[in-house]
N, C-alpha and C positions, 0 to 999 in steps of 0.2 A: 242564768243562760242571759247572754247579752239581747237586746233589741234593738231595732233602727229607730232613730228619734231625727226629727228635725228642728231648725231654728225659726224663730220667729222673723216676721219682715224686719226691714230696718226702721229704727224711730228716726225718722229725718225729716227736715224742712229744707225748702229751697235755700235759706239762709244760713243754714248750717255751717259752721268754719270748723269744728272739732270733731272728729270721728273715734270713738271709744269703742274697740274690739275686744270681745271675748272672745273663748272657744266656739261653746255651746250650750245652751241653758240646762242647768242641773235638772234633777228629779222635780224639786219643790216648786223651781220656776215653771216649769212645763206644766206640773198640775194646776198652778196657779194662774199659767198665761202671762206671766208678768217677767220683765227681765229683773234680775238678781232679787227672787223672792223671798228666800232662805232668811229667817230671822238674823241668823248668824253672818249673814253675808255684809259687810262694811260699807259697800257701794252707796248705796243711797244716804248713808250718814255722813260720809266723807264730802257727797255732792251738795249736802244741804250746809253743811259746816264750811267748805268753800265758799260758796256764796251767800254766806250769813244767812241763810233762811230757817223759817221754824221748821223741824221736823214733822212729817207727817205719814203716816201709814196709806194714803189715798194715792193710788196708781196714778189715777189721770193730773191730779195735783203735781206729783214726783215728774209726770212727761212735760206738764208745763214749764217746771223749772228748767229743764233741759233746754226747752226751745227757748225760754227768756232769755238763757246763757249761751245759744248758737251751739248746742251740743247735740251731736247725733249718737244713736248705739247701733250697733251689730254683731253679729258672729262672722268669725273666718270659716266656720264651718256650716256648710248647708245642710248635711244629713250626714250620718255614721251610726255605726252600732256600739253600743256603752252599757255596762249592767254599773247599776250606781249611777254616782256623779263626778268621779273623779275623773278628771282629764288622761290621768295614765290607763284606764281602760279604754277610750276612743280608738274604734278600729275600723275599717273601710270606710275612710270619712270621705266626703264630696266635698269641694269647696265652695263659698260663696263666689260670686262675681264681684270682688272690690274694684277690679279698675273698671267695669263698666258702673257701678257705682259712684266711682271718682268722676267719670265722664258725665254722668247725669247730674250731679250736683258739684258743678267747678266752684263754687264757693268753700268747699273744704280745704284747708290749709294745713291741717293737722290732723297726725294718727296716732292715738296712743293706744297700745296693747294692756290689756289688765293682768296679763299672767305670761309666763314662758311659753305655755301651748299656743296661744293667740298670736303672739311674736314669730315663733318658729314657722308656723304656718302662712303667717303675711311674706317673713323671708322668702317663702317656697314662692310664693306671688310674685315677690319684684326683685328677688335676689339681693345681694347685701350693697 
């Protein structure tokens, strides 16, 4: 049975220049209330490797690394129904207001999507 889930608030600062968009948090992330919390998710190890930082499991330290490197995180989906964590199970989605975020944070220069679902949903907002 699917249940309605919601994304987290954006992790963003006035000087953020890069926005990384996911689809919506998975079960483990929702349980931990942390972006990319599943131990098998490679997001944080990639971030730490990119910026030559020593890896830590401390979530606040992870967020500090993002801030230091002017990176913001959010999801394209505000809420949806989903059984499990697979993007293919997402139904009845409601989009986050990406356009408003871009207006509110004019320093954002680049948007990256971390997967096909976030990219496809972003294209729905902006067109090609």
